[in-house]
N, CA, C and O atoms as CSV, one atom per row, in Angstrom:
chain,resi,resn,atom,element,x,y,z
A,1,MET,N,N,41.543,111.997,67.312
A,1,MET,CA,C,42.002,112.889,67.904
A,1,MET,C,C,40.511,114.148,67.884
A,1,MET,O,O,40.115,114.656,66.835
A,2,LYS,N,N,39.952,114.413,69.119
A,2,LYS,CA,C,38.848,114.967,68.988
A,2,LYS,C,C,39.013,116.645,68.844
A,2,LYS,O,O,39.912,117.133,69.529
A,3,TYR,N,N,38.243,117.529,68.036
A,3,TYR,CA,C,38.196,118.609,68.086
A,3,TYR,C,C,37.246,119.107,68.445
A,3,TYR,O,O,37.286,120.334,68.361
A,4,GLY,N,N,36.146,118.601,68.921
A,4,GLY,CA,C,35.088,119.511,69.676
A,4,GLY,C,C,33.826,119.427,68.853
A,4,GLY,O,O,33.517,118.594,68.001
A,5,LYS,N,N,33.192,120.438,69.282
A,5,LYS,CA,C,31.475,119.900,68.389
A,5,LYS,C,C,30.724,121.218,68.163
A,5,LYS,O,O,30.927,122.319,68.675
A,6,LEU,N,N,29.831,120.837,67.293
A,6,LEU,CA,C,29.045,122.032,67.045
A,6,LEU,C,C,27.813,121.550,68.113
A,6,LEU,O,O,27.620,120.365,68.382
A,7,ILE,N,N,26.903,122.820,68.752
A,7,ILE,CA,C,26.160,122.760,69.256
A,7,ILE,C,C,25.068,123.352,68.701
A,7,ILE,O,O,25.205,124.567,68.552
A,8,CYS,N,N,24.067,122.912,68.359
A,8,CYS,CA,C,22.599,123.192,67.968
A,8,CYS,C,C,21.698,124.252,68.669
A,8,CYS,O,O,21.125,123.860,69.685
A,9,ASN,N,N,21.567,125.061,68.422
A,9,ASN,CA,C,20.617,126.092,69.452
A,9,ASN,C,C,18.768,126.285,68.734
A,9,ASN,O,O,17.764,126.989,68.841
A,10,LEU,N,N,19.250,125.224,68.086
A,10,LEU,CA,C,17.567,125.360,67.375
A,10,LEU,C,C,16.321,125.132,68.342
A,10,LEU,O,O,15.276,125.779,68.273
A,11,GLU,N,N,16.501,124.446,68.957
A,11,GLU,CA,C,15.622,124.050,70.030
A,11,GLU,C,C,15.186,125.842,71.018
A,11,GLU,O,O,14.168,126.529,70.931
A,12,THR,N,N,16.173,126.013,71.675
A,12,THR,CA,C,16.300,126.913,72.304
A,12,THR,C,C,15.618,128.326,71.347
A,12,THR,O,O,14.991,129.203,71.942
A,13,ILE,N,N,15.818,128.382,69.978
A,13,ILE,CA,C,15.556,129.565,69.093
A,13,ILE,C,C,14.053,129.113,69.106
A,13,ILE,O,O,13.213,129.999,69.263
A,14,LEU,N,N,13.721,128.076,68.986
A,14,LEU,CA,C,11.872,127.877,68.516
A,14,LEU,C,C,11.604,128.015,69.787
A,14,LEU,O,O,10.977,129.050,70.013
A,15,LYS,N,N,11.905,127.184,70.979
A,15,LYS,CA,C,11.374,128.225,72.193
A,15,LYS,C,C,11.280,129.541,72.587
A,15,LYS,O,O,10.195,130.078,72.813
A,16,GLU,N,N,12.327,130.088,72.684
A,16,GLU,CA,C,12.082,131.459,72.714
A,16,GLU,C,C,10.974,132.100,71.520
A,16,GLU,O,O,10.121,132.871,71.959
A,17,ARG,N,N,10.970,131.906,70.551
A,17,ARG,CA,C,10.334,132.221,69.942
A,17,ARG,C,C,8.542,132.116,69.710
A,17,ARG,O,O,7.690,132.775,69.115
A,18,GLY,N,N,8.583,130.839,70.590
A,18,GLY,CA,C,6.820,130.127,70.269
A,18,GLY,C,C,6.622,129.621,69.531
A,18,GLY,O,O,5.445,129.359,69.283
A,19,ILE,N,N,7.785,129.112,68.616
A,19,ILE,CA,C,7.301,127.660,67.105
A,19,ILE,C,C,7.676,126.903,67.903
A,19,ILE,O,O,8.643,126.839,68.661
A,20,SER,N,N,6.217,125.886,67.529
A,20,SER,CA,C,6.592,124.509,67.699
A,20,SER,C,C,7.052,123.890,66.648
A,20,SER,O,O,6.878,124.523,65.606
A,21,ASP,N,N,7.722,122.605,66.510
A,21,ASP,CA,C,8.231,121.644,65.970
A,21,ASP,C,C,7.750,121.517,64.907
A,21,ASP,O,O,8.320,121.794,63.852
A,22,GLU,N,N,6.503,121.029,65.033
A,22,GLU,CA,C,4.940,120.869,63.751
A,22,GLU,C,C,4.936,121.979,63.293
A,22,GLU,O,O,4.365,122.000,62.202
A,23,GLN,N,N,5.423,123.224,63.711
A,23,GLN,CA,C,4.696,124.502,62.675
A,23,GLN,C,C,6.163,124.625,61.611
A,23,GLN,O,O,6.083,124.777,60.392
A,24,ILE,N,N,7.424,124.524,62.359
A,24,ILE,CA,C,8.289,124.435,61.588
A,24,ILE,C,C,8.415,123.619,60.504
A,24,ILE,O,O,8.405,124.000,59.334
A,25,CYS,N,N,8.550,122.329,60.946
A,25,CYS,CA,C,8.380,121.260,59.808
A,25,CYS,C,C,7.589,121.647,59.186
A,25,CYS,O,O,8.021,122.025,58.097
A,26,GLN,N,N,5.960,121.832,59.385
A,26,GLN,CA,C,5.022,122.226,58.048
A,26,GLN,C,C,5.516,122.945,56.825
A,26,GLN,O,O,5.607,122.600,55.647
A,27,ASP,N,N,5.896,124.391,57.665
A,27,ASP,CA,C,6.389,125.216,56.793
A,27,ASP,C,C,7.447,125.240,55.912
A,27,ASP,O,O,7.599,125.913,54.893
A,28,LEU,N,N,8.312,124.245,56.545
A,28,LEU,CA,C,9.630,124.231,55.533
A,28,LEU,C,C,9.580,122.738,54.734
A,28,LEU,O,O,10.513,122.204,54.136
A,29,HIS,N,N,8.563,122.365,54.865
A,29,HIS,CA,C,8.070,120.714,54.270
A,29,HIS,C,C,9.346,119.891,54.421
A,29,HIS,O,O,10.013,119.462,53.479
A,30,ILE,N,N,9.695,119.665,56.157
A,30,ILE,CA,C,10.903,118.429,56.150
A,30,ILE,C,C,10.297,117.821,56.820
A,30,ILE,O,O,9.121,118.102,57.050
A,31,ALA,N,N,10.837,116.914,57.285
A,31,ALA,CA,C,10.637,115.967,58.222
A,31,ALA,C,C,10.625,115.995,59.875
A,31,ALA,O,O,11.768,116.184,60.292
A,32,GLY,N,N,9.892,115.894,60.667
A,32,GLY,CA,C,10.326,115.796,61.977
A,32,GLY,C,C,11.314,114.742,62.497
A,32,GLY,O,O,11.440,114.887,63.713
A,33,GLN,N,N,11.836,114.037,62.163
A,33,GLN,CA,C,13.164,113.012,62.470
A,33,GLN,C,C,14.278,114.168,62.165
A,33,GLN,O,O,14.913,114.644,63.106
A,34,GLU,N,N,14.485,114.581,60.893
A,34,GLU,CA,C,15.587,116.119,60.764
A,34,GLU,C,C,15.815,116.536,62.072
A,34,GLU,O,O,16.702,116.354,62.906
A,35,LEU,N,N,14.500,117.298,62.003
A,35,LEU,CA,C,14.444,118.424,62.798
A,35,LEU,C,C,15.018,118.005,64.154
A,35,LEU,O,O,16.086,118.466,64.557
A,36,GLU,N,N,14.140,116.940,64.997
A,36,GLU,CA,C,14.781,116.391,65.895
A,36,GLU,C,C,15.638,115.635,66.112
A,36,GLU,O,O,15.591,114.989,67.159
A,37,ALA,N,N,16.580,115.481,65.312
A,37,ALA,CA,C,17.966,115.234,65.651
A,37,ALA,C,C,18.670,116.355,65.513
A,37,ALA,O,O,19.641,116.622,66.221
A,38,CYS,N,N,18.276,117.010,64.689
A,38,CYS,CA,C,19.465,118.742,64.871
A,38,CYS,C,C,19.010,119.105,66.246
A,38,CYS,O,O,19.949,119.520,66.925
A,39,CYS,N,N,18.009,119.083,66.789
A,39,CYS,CA,C,17.562,119.762,68.173
A,39,CYS,C,C,18.442,118.814,69.324
A,39,CYS,O,O,18.709,119.250,70.443
A,40,ARG,N,N,18.651,118.097,69.073
A,40,ARG,CA,C,19.093,117.010,70.058
A,40,ARG,C,C,20.531,117.004,69.967
A,40,ARG,O,O,21.135,116.618,70.968
A,41,ASN,N,N,21.373,117.456,68.679
A,41,ASN,CA,C,22.473,117.219,68.865
A,41,ASN,C,C,22.844,116.038,68.348
A,41,ASN,O,O,23.782,115.394,68.817
A,42,GLN,N,N,22.322,115.751,67.598
A,42,GLN,CA,C,22.540,113.999,67.339
A,42,GLN,C,C,22.673,114.195,65.400
A,42,GLN,O,O,22.225,113.349,64.626
A,43,VAL,N,N,23.156,115.079,65.097
A,43,VAL,CA,C,23.452,115.164,63.342
A,43,VAL,C,C,24.824,114.472,63.313
A,43,VAL,O,O,25.663,114.881,64.115
A,44,ARG,N,N,25.133,113.506,62.508
A,44,ARG,CA,C,26.112,113.193,62.250
A,44,ARG,C,C,26.983,113.932,60.691
A,44,ARG,O,O,28.170,113.958,60.366
A,45,GLU,N,N,25.805,114.420,60.069
A,45,GLU,CA,C,26.351,115.330,58.413
A,45,GLU,C,C,25.285,116.205,58.493
A,45,GLU,O,O,24.102,115.965,58.731
A,46,LEU,N,N,25.909,117.360,58.241
A,46,LEU,CA,C,25.140,118.581,58.398
A,46,LEU,C,C,24.230,118.860,56.865
A,46,LEU,O,O,24.879,118.569,55.860
A,47,ASP,N,N,23.320,119.201,56.710
A,47,ASP,CA,C,22.079,118.964,55.283
A,47,ASP,C,C,22.388,120.136,55.007
A,47,ASP,O,O,21.566,120.858,55.572
A,48,PRO,N,N,23.653,121.176,54.045
A,48,PRO,CA,C,23.302,122.466,54.157
A,48,PRO,C,C,22.263,122.907,53.408
A,48,PRO,O,O,22.063,124.119,53.496
A,49,ASP,N,N,21.363,122.144,52.521
A,49,ASP,CA,C,19.711,122.568,52.196
A,49,ASP,C,C,18.869,122.710,53.846
A,49,ASP,O,O,18.097,123.664,53.947
A,50,LEU,N,N,18.983,122.050,54.726
A,50,LEU,CA,C,18.068,121.818,55.819
A,50,LEU,C,C,18.641,123.151,56.873
A,50,LEU,O,O,17.881,123.726,57.652
A,51,ILE,N,N,19.876,123.441,56.747
A,51,ILE,CA,C,20.480,124.811,57.382
A,51,ILE,C,C,20.176,126.011,57.029
A,51,ILE,O,O,19.924,126.906,57.835
A,52,CYS,N,N,20.173,126.155,55.625
A,52,CYS,CA,C,19.523,127.346,54.804
A,52,CYS,C,C,18.106,127.429,55.182
A,52,CYS,O,O,17.726,128.388,55.855
A,53,LYS,N,N,17.146,126.351,54.744
A,53,LYS,CA,C,15.900,126.661,54.934
A,53,LYS,C,C,15.560,127.679,56.777
A,53,LYS,O,O,14.815,128.640,56.966
A,54,VAL,N,N,16.432,126.952,57.765
A,54,VAL,CA,C,16.062,127.285,59.147
A,54,VAL,C,C,16.902,128.484,59.225
A,54,VAL,O,O,16.429,129.335,59.978
A,55,CYS,N,N,17.921,128.771,58.710
A,55,CYS,CA,C,18.333,130.326,58.843
A,55,CYS,C,C,17.532,131.409,58.259
A,55,CYS,O,O,17.379,132.568,58.644
A,56,PHE,N,N,16.888,130.562,56.895
A,56,PHE,CA,C,16.288,131.901,56.274
A,56,PHE,C,C,14.280,132.243,57.273
A,56,PHE,O,O,13.648,133.176,57.768
A,57,TYR,N,N,14.130,130.741,57.014
A,57,TYR,CA,C,13.050,130.933,58.251
A,57,TYR,C,C,12.792,131.811,59.412
A,57,TYR,O,O,11.847,132.582,59.579
A,58,LEU,N,N,13.920,131.529,60.279
A,58,LEU,CA,C,13.669,132.138,61.403
A,58,LEU,C,C,14.729,133.546,61.101
A,58,LEU,O,O,14.621,134.273,62.088
A,59,HIS,N,N,15.484,134.024,60.309
A,59,HIS,CA,C,15.978,135.177,59.734
A,59,HIS,C,C,17.058,135.112,60.627
A,59,HIS,O,O,17.087,136.136,61.310
A,60,ILE,N,N,18.030,134.262,60.922
A,60,ILE,CA,C,19.133,133.959,61.607
A,60,ILE,C,C,20.343,133.786,60.751
A,60,ILE,O,O,20.282,133.595,59.536
A,61,SER,N,N,21.566,133.870,61.521
A,61,SER,CA,C,22.580,133.315,60.176
A,61,SER,C,C,23.161,131.882,61.344
A,61,SER,O,O,22.702,131.433,62.395
A,62,PHE,N,N,24.313,131.550,60.527
A,62,PHE,CA,C,24.741,130.227,60.993
A,62,PHE,C,C,25.544,129.880,62.284
A,62,PHE,O,O,25.995,128.822,62.724
A,63,GLU,N,N,25.555,131.456,62.822
A,63,GLU,CA,C,26.529,131.609,63.922
A,63,GLU,C,C,25.426,131.596,64.891
A,63,GLU,O,O,25.741,131.482,66.076
A,64,ASP,N,N,24.148,131.696,64.573
A,64,ASP,CA,C,23.257,131.805,65.447
A,64,ASP,C,C,22.522,130.754,65.628
A,64,ASP,O,O,21.647,130.831,66.490
A,65,LEU,N,N,22.690,129.437,64.829
A,65,LEU,CA,C,22.143,128.570,64.961
A,65,LEU,C,C,22.994,127.426,65.779
A,65,LEU,O,O,22.525,126.714,66.668
A,66,PHE,N,N,24.592,127.397,65.202
A,66,PHE,CA,C,25.440,126.972,66.050
A,66,PHE,C,C,26.637,127.245,66.684
A,66,PHE,O,O,27.363,128.115,66.203
A,67,ASP,N,N,26.982,126.620,67.731
A,67,ASP,CA,C,27.957,127.300,68.599
A,67,ASP,C,C,28.648,126.444,68.194
A,67,ASP,O,O,28.080,125.547,67.571
A,68,TYR,N,N,30.197,126.361,68.384
A,68,TYR,CA,C,31.506,125.590,68.345
A,68,TYR,C,C,31.569,125.315,70.081
A,68,TYR,O,O,31.490,126.143,70.989
A,69,GLN,N,N,31.678,124.381,70.119
A,69,GLN,CA,C,32.426,123.962,71.719
A,69,GLN,C,C,33.854,123.188,71.366
A,69,GLN,O,O,33.934,122.131,70.740
A,70,GLY,N,N,34.896,123.909,71.878
A,70,GLY,CA,C,36.000,122.951,71.562
A,70,GLY,C,C,36.590,122.686,72.896
A,70,GLY,O,O,36.327,123.306,73.926
A,71,ASN,N,N,37.575,121.507,72.738
A,71,ASN,CA,C,37.811,120.402,73.617
A,71,ASN,C,C,39.137,120.941,74.490
A,71,ASN,O,O,40.093,121.335,73.823
A,72,ASP,N,N,39.239,120.976,75.939
A,72,ASP,CA,C,40.221,121.687,76.635
A,72,ASP,C,C,41.422,120.865,76.488
A,72,ASP,O,O,41.365,119.648,76.664
A,73,PRO,N,N,42.847,121.653,76.076
A,73,PRO,CA,C,43.751,120.965,75.660
A,73,PRO,C,C,44.533,119.973,76.699
A,73,PRO,O,O,45.456,119.264,76.299
């Protein structure tokens, strides 16, 4: 059974704020692969530490970072 999916808004948020992938990775000491996977919605398991770092850095909530897209019945 499919329950829907989470859509990551990180790429859009970074573009709107003029923050490069390289800058956020450098500032948060995270690997570019982690960030890229998140931006491309290719993450299988969410890393709570990464999510907290990103939310803190951007002054946003989890709900700002992700949208839930449900499946139509």
